[in-house]
N, C-alpha and C positions, 0 to 999 in steps of 0.2 A: 527434460529441461534442467532440472535441479542438479543432475549429475554433472552436466557441463559447467554449471555455475560453481559447484563444489571444487571441481578440478581447477578452474581458474583461480578460485580463492586460495587453494593450497599452493599454487604455483606463483602467486603474487602477494604483495602486501595488500591486505584487505581494504585499507583506506584508499590506496591508489586505484584499486579495482572499482570501488564505489564512486569515487570522483569521476573516473573515466566513463562509467555507464550512466552516471547522473547527467553528463553532458548531452546524452541522447534524449533527455526528458524535454518534451515540447514546452514552450512558454505557456504560462497560465495568465489569462487576461486579468487586468487589474480589477475588472468587474467581479471576477470570481474570488479575488483575494479580499474577502469580507469576513466579518465576525462569525457568520454562520458556518463558514468553511474552515475556520481557524481551529486547529487542534490545540486545546487548552492544556496548560501545565507542561509544556515542552520548553526546553532550553532555547530552542530556535523558533523562528516563525515558520509555521508549517500549515499549508492550506490543502485540504482534500475536498474536491467537488465530486459528488456521486450522483448519477442520474440513471433512470430506467427508460429503456427504449427497445422496442421490438423483442420483448420478453427477456431481455438481458440487462445486466447492470454494468455500467461503464464508470470509469474512475479517471479523474485528472488530478494532478497535484503538483505542488512546488514548495520549496523551502528556501530560506536564505542561507542554508548550509549546503555546500557541495556534497558532503558525505551523505546527508539525509536525502538529497535528491537521488543518489544512487539507490538508497533503500526504497524510496518511492517508486523509482523505475522498476525495481524487481517486483514490488507489490502490484503495480499496474499490469505488468506482464503476466502475473500469476492469477490475479482476481478479476481484471477488467474483461468485458465481453463474455461474462459467464452468467449462468442462470441463478436465480434465487436459491434453488435447491442445492446447486453446487456450492455456493458460498456458505449456506447454513449447515450443510452436512459435511463439509470438509474439515475434518479434525486434524489430519496430518498435513498441516500447511507447509508452505515452502521453507520457512525458517526452521521448523522442527526437523524436516527431512534432511536439511544440510547442516543442522546443528549450528546455525548462524550465531546464536548467542555465545558460542565459544570464541568467536572472532571479533565481536564488537563490544563496546562499553555497555554497561548496564543502562546508562541514560539513553543511548541510542536504541537499545532493545525495548525499553519502556515506551519510547516514542513509537516504535514499530507496533507494539501491542495496542497503543491508543488508536493508531490508524486502523488496525484490524477490527477493533471494537466498533469503531464508527462504521466501517463497511458492513459488518454483521448486523448492527442495529438498523442500518438503512434497509438491508435485505429483509430482516424480520418485519419491520414496519410496513414495507411495501407488500410483503406476503399477506399481512393482516388486512390491508386495504383491499387487495385483490380477492381475498376470501369473503370479506364483507360485501363486495359488489355482487358476488354470485349468490 
């Protein structure tokens, strides 16, 4: 998957690419646009909703920035519908594989890191809950 993305990035303006794929991001209900799902300390408003179902983690998200919506779209494609182990043990994430930080601003990259941190924290916390149940 990431090789196709890298090829598209190299052949296009990165921001146009992100804007275009961000249009594919489904709407996030106003109910999910709350302070618990808001990623703090970002330049734009950015909501990430994460939930666990059928032994997998699912992610929804939205931003008021078209470019950030493209980043969210990529994150969802890469991390959603995955197991806790996949998320916690995945060290070579999408953005490292395609060296995405070479293409976007530092502020957008920091926003990306905050999203990944929230996803990994959710996975870790869910793992601890499941361990304690057994």
